[in-house]
C-alpha positions in Angstrom: 66.7 112.2 39.0 67.2 110.3 42.3 70.2 108.4 40.7 71.7 111.7 39.7 71.4 113.2 43.2 73.0 110.1 44.8 75.9 110.2 42.3 76.5 114.0 43.1 76.5 113.2 46.9 79.1 110.5 46.5 81.3 112.7 44.4 81.2 115.5 47.0 82.0 113.0 49.8 85.0 111.7 47.9 86.4 115.2 47.3 86.0 116.0 51.1 88.0 112.9 52.0 90.7 113.6 49.5 91.0 117.2 50.8 91.1 116.4 54.5 94.7 116.6 56.0 96.2 113.5 57.5 96.4 113.6 61.3 99.8 114.7 62.6 101.7 112.5 64.9 102.4 114.1 68.3 105.6 113.8 70.3 105.5 111.8 73.5 105.2 113.7 76.8 105.2 113.2 80.6 104.3 110.0 82.5 101.2 109.2 84.7 101.0 107.9 88.2 99.3 105.8 90.7 95.7 104.4 90.7 94.1 103.5 94.0 94.1 99.9 95.5 92.9 97.2 93.2 91.5 99.9 91.0 90.5 98.7 87.5 93.1 99.5 84.8 91.5 100.3 81.5 93.6 100.7 78.4 92.8 103.4 75.9 92.9 103.6 72.1 95.6 105.3 70.1 93.2 108.2 69.5 93.1 108.8 73.3 96.9 108.5 73.4 97.4 111.3 71.0 95.0 113.5 73.0 97.3 113.3 76.1 100.4 115.4 76.6 103.7 113.5 76.8 106.6 113.8 79.3 109.8 115.6 78.6 112.1 112.7 77.8 115.9 112.9 77.6 116.2 116.7 78.1 119.3 118.0 76.4 121.2 118.7 79.7 119.8 115.6 81.5 121.7 112.4 82.0 121.2 109.8 79.3 118.0 107.8 79.9 116.6 110.2 82.5 113.0 111.5 82.5 112.6 115.2 83.2 109.3 115.8 85.0 108.2 119.4 84.7 109.7 121.2 87.7 106.5 123.1 88.5 104.8 119.7 88.9 107.2 118.5 91.7 106.6 119.4 95.4 110.3 120.4 95.8 111.5 121.6 92.4 108.6 124.1 92.0 110.3 126.2 94.6 113.5 128.3 94.2 116.7 127.2 96.0 116.7 128.4 99.6 113.2 127.0 100.3 113.2 124.7 103.4 111.0 122.8 105.7 111.2 121.2 109.2 109.2 118.0 110.0 108.9 116.2 113.3 108.4 112.5 113.5 107.2 110.7 116.7 107.8 106.9 116.6 107.0 104.2 119.1 108.1 100.5 118.9 106.5 97.4 120.3 107.2 93.8 120.9 105.0 91.1 119.4 102.8 91.1 122.5 102.1 94.8 122.1 104.3 96.0 124.9 105.8 99.5 124.3 109.6 99.2 123.9 110.7 102.8 123.2 109.8 106.2 121.9 111.8 108.5 119.7 111.3 112.0 118.4 113.2 113.0 115.3 113.3 116.6 114.0 114.6 117.0 110.4 115.3 120.1 108.4 115.7 120.0 104.6 116.8 122.9 102.4 116.6 123.0 98.7 120.0 123.9 97.2 119.7 123.2 93.5 117.1 122.3 90.8 117.9 121.0 87.3 115.7 119.6 84.5 115.5 116.2 86.1 117.1 116.4 89.6 116.9 118.4 92.8 119.4 118.6 95.7 118.6 118.8 99.4 120.8 119.6 102.4 119.5 117.7 105.4 120.2 117.9 109.2 118.4 116.1 112.0 118.2 115.7 115.7 116.9 112.6 117.6 115.5 112.6 121.1 115.7 109.2 122.9 114.9 108.8 126.6 115.2 112.6 127.1 118.7 112.7 125.4 119.1 114.8 122.3 121.5 113.3 119.7 122.5 115.1 116.5 121.9 113.2 113.3 124.0 113.3 110.1 124.3 116.5 108.1 124.3 115.5 104.4 123.6 116.6 100.9 121.6 114.3 98.6 120.6 114.7 94.9 117.4 112.9 93.8 115.6 112.2 90.6 112.5 114.4 90.0 110.5 111.4 88.8 111.7 108.7 91.2 112.6 110.8 94.3 115.6 108.5 94.6 119.3 109.0 94.2 120.5 107.7 90.8 124.1 106.9 89.9 123.4 105.0 86.7 121.2 105.6 83.6 117.7 104.3 83.8 115.8 102.1 81.3 112.5 103.7 80.3 109.7 102.2 78.2 106.2 103.5 77.5 103.3 101.3 78.3 99.7 101.5 77.2 97.5 104.4 78.3 95.5 103.5 81.4 92.8 105.1 83.6 93.1 105.8 87.3 89.8 105.9 89.3 89.8 108.5 92.0 86.5 109.5 93.8 84.4 107.9 91.1 86.3 109.7 88.3 88.3 107.8 85.6 91.5 109.9 84.8 93.4 108.9 81.6 97.1 108.6 82.4 100.3 107.9 80.5 102.2 104.9 82.0 106.0 104.4 82.0 108.1 101.5 83.1 111.3 102.6 84.7 114.1 100.2 85.6 116.9 101.5 87.8 119.6 100.4 90.3 120.0 101.4 93.9 122.6 99.8 96.2 123.2 97.3 93.4 119.6 96.1 93.7 117.4 96.2 90.6 114.2 98.2 90.9 111.2 98.6 88.6 108.7 101.4 88.8 105.4 101.7 86.8 104.2 105.3 86.9 100.8 106.8 86.1 101.0 110.5 85.1 98.2 113.0 84.2 99.7 116.3 83.1 96.5 118.3 83.8 95.5 116.7 87.2 97.4 117.7 90.4 99.3 116.0 91.9 100.2 114.8 88.4 101.7 111.5 89.5 98.5 109.6 90.5 99.9 106.1 91.1 103.3 104.4 91.4 104.0 100.7 91.7 107.6 99.9 92.7 109.1 96.5 93.1 112.6 95.4 94.2 113.7 92.1 92.7 116.0 91.1 95.6 115.8 87.3 95.9 116.2 87.3 99.7 114.0 90.4 100.4 111.6 91.1 97.5 109.6 94.3 98.2 106.6 95.8 96.6 105.4 99.4 97.2 102.2 100.9 95.9 101.7 104.7 96.1 98.3 106.1 95.2 96.6 109.4 95.3 93.1 109.1 96.8 91.3 112.4 97.5 92.1 115.4 95.4 91.6 119.2 96.0 91.2 118.8 99.7 91.4 122.0 101.9 94.3 121.7 104.2 95.5 124.0 107.1 99.1 125.0 106.2 100.4 127.4 108.8 97.7 130.1 109.2 96.2 129.6 105.8 94.2 127.1 103.9 95.6 125.5 100.7 94.5 122.8 98.2 96.0 119.4 98.8 95.5 115.7 98.4 95.4 112.5 100.4 97.9 109.7 99.6 98.3 106.1 100.6 101.4 103.9 100.5 101.4 100.1 101.0 104.8 98.3 101.4 105.0 94.5 101.5 108.1 92.3 102.1 108.9 89.0 103.8 109.6 91.1 107.0 106.0 92.3 107.1 103.9 95.3 105.9 103.9 99.0 106.3 100.8 101.2 105.7 101.2 105.0 105.3 98.5 107.6 105.0 99.4 111.2 104.3 98.1 114.7 103.5 100.1 116.7 101.0 100.0 120.1 99.3 102.1 122.0 96.7 101.8 125.0 99.0 104.7 123.8 101.2 108.2 122.7 100.1 108.4 119.0 99.9 104.6 118.7 99.8 104.1 116.8 103.1 101.7 118.3 105.6 101.0 115.3 107.9 101.5 111.5 107.7 100.9 108.5 109.9 102.2 104.9 109.4 102.1 101.5 111.0 104.5 98.6 110.6 103.4 95.0 111.2 105.2 91.7 111.2 104.1 88.8 109.0 101.7 87.6 111.7 100.0 91.0 111.7 101.5 92.2 115.1 102.2 95.9 115.4 105.9 96.6 115.5 106.0 100.4 115.1 103.8 103.3 114.5 104.8 106.9 113.6 103.3 110.3 113.1 105.1 113.0 111.0 104.0 116.6 110.9 105.2 119.7 109.1 106.2 122.1 111.9 107.8 125.0 110.0 108.8 126.0 106.5 110.0 129.0 104.5 111.0 130.3 101.1 114.4 131.5 102.3 116.6 131.3 105.4 115.0 134.4 106.8 111.4 133.2 106.1 109.3 131.1 108.4 105.8 129.9 108.7 105.8 130.7 112.4 106.8 134.3 111.7 103.7 134.7 109.5 101.3 133.5 112.2 98.8 136.0 113.5 99.5 137.6 117.0 98.3 135.5 119.9 96.4 136.9 122.9 99.6 136.7 125.0 101.4 139.0 122.5 99.0 141.9 123.3 97.5 144.5 121.0 100.9 146.2 120.3 102.2 143.1 118.5 103.7 144.0 115.2 101.5 143.2 112.2 103.0 140.8 109.7 101.9 140.5 106.1 100.3 137.3 105.0 102.4 134.5 103.5 102.8 134.7 99.7 100.4 132.4 97.9 101.4 129.7 95.5 100.0 128.6 92.2 99.4 124.9 91.8 100.7 125.0 88.2 103.6 127.4 88.6 106.1 129.2 90.7 105.2 131.3 93.7 103.5 134.7 93.1 103.4 137.4 95.7 100.2 138.8 94.2 98.2 135.6 94.9 
């Protein structure tokens, strides 16, 4: 009797295995970004790889070899053309002994003019104040890669690496990793990008190296704190903290910033310090978002609540339209 029951169970199990459909291979999707400083990198199994979405690769109307990061996951491309921002940078330079050499204030305005599946175009103008004198900067148009935020004139070489995890605030986030090799000013560059499709800001880490024999440079970008409340104009919005470390024979640069998808370009505030190889401070800067809008007639300042000086008769202005982190703007939010 026992032998009969065992034989029946084995036959049932064999039928179930035969009837089970074979797992379907999934197409590759978007890349993953930066982990934080010497964060442990842990590779994942092929099972975890299939559970992750892949990046849009070689979109039909994209240049050969390009990666098309979803536009609603990019701090510029998620907005419609006409969106703009103005940022102000205060910079001070020092000699090796720490003596202040000079101070400049640069105000730069950037306007989004075009978005494609893998690029975005900005029109830029600037004004520099040095020693009380105001000097106009260049007025230029620049087209940048959505994934690299760099101008590209030649096709890039892209390879997929093993899945890895990025640790942020005690959480391990599985990411796709891509190696991107590209040229800028005839200099070879290599990026390794960590991308998590469901975790804003999506690109969580980037490691960039420039293999210039005379001036090799490494740059590590990492997202640190996520879902931070940030003051953007007269409202609060979700954002993140980012860190950038740049190392070259000329010294080091450390940058710390606060960013949000609520504002075109993402940047809300950033501070940086440059040091020579001996560790002496050479320059420090602070950059802040001072105004932005969704069109030429729109402005963060125009949406601010009336001040006491404006009096009680000041005209009421409607609140700024809200933005979704995973999509285009919506006037109902």
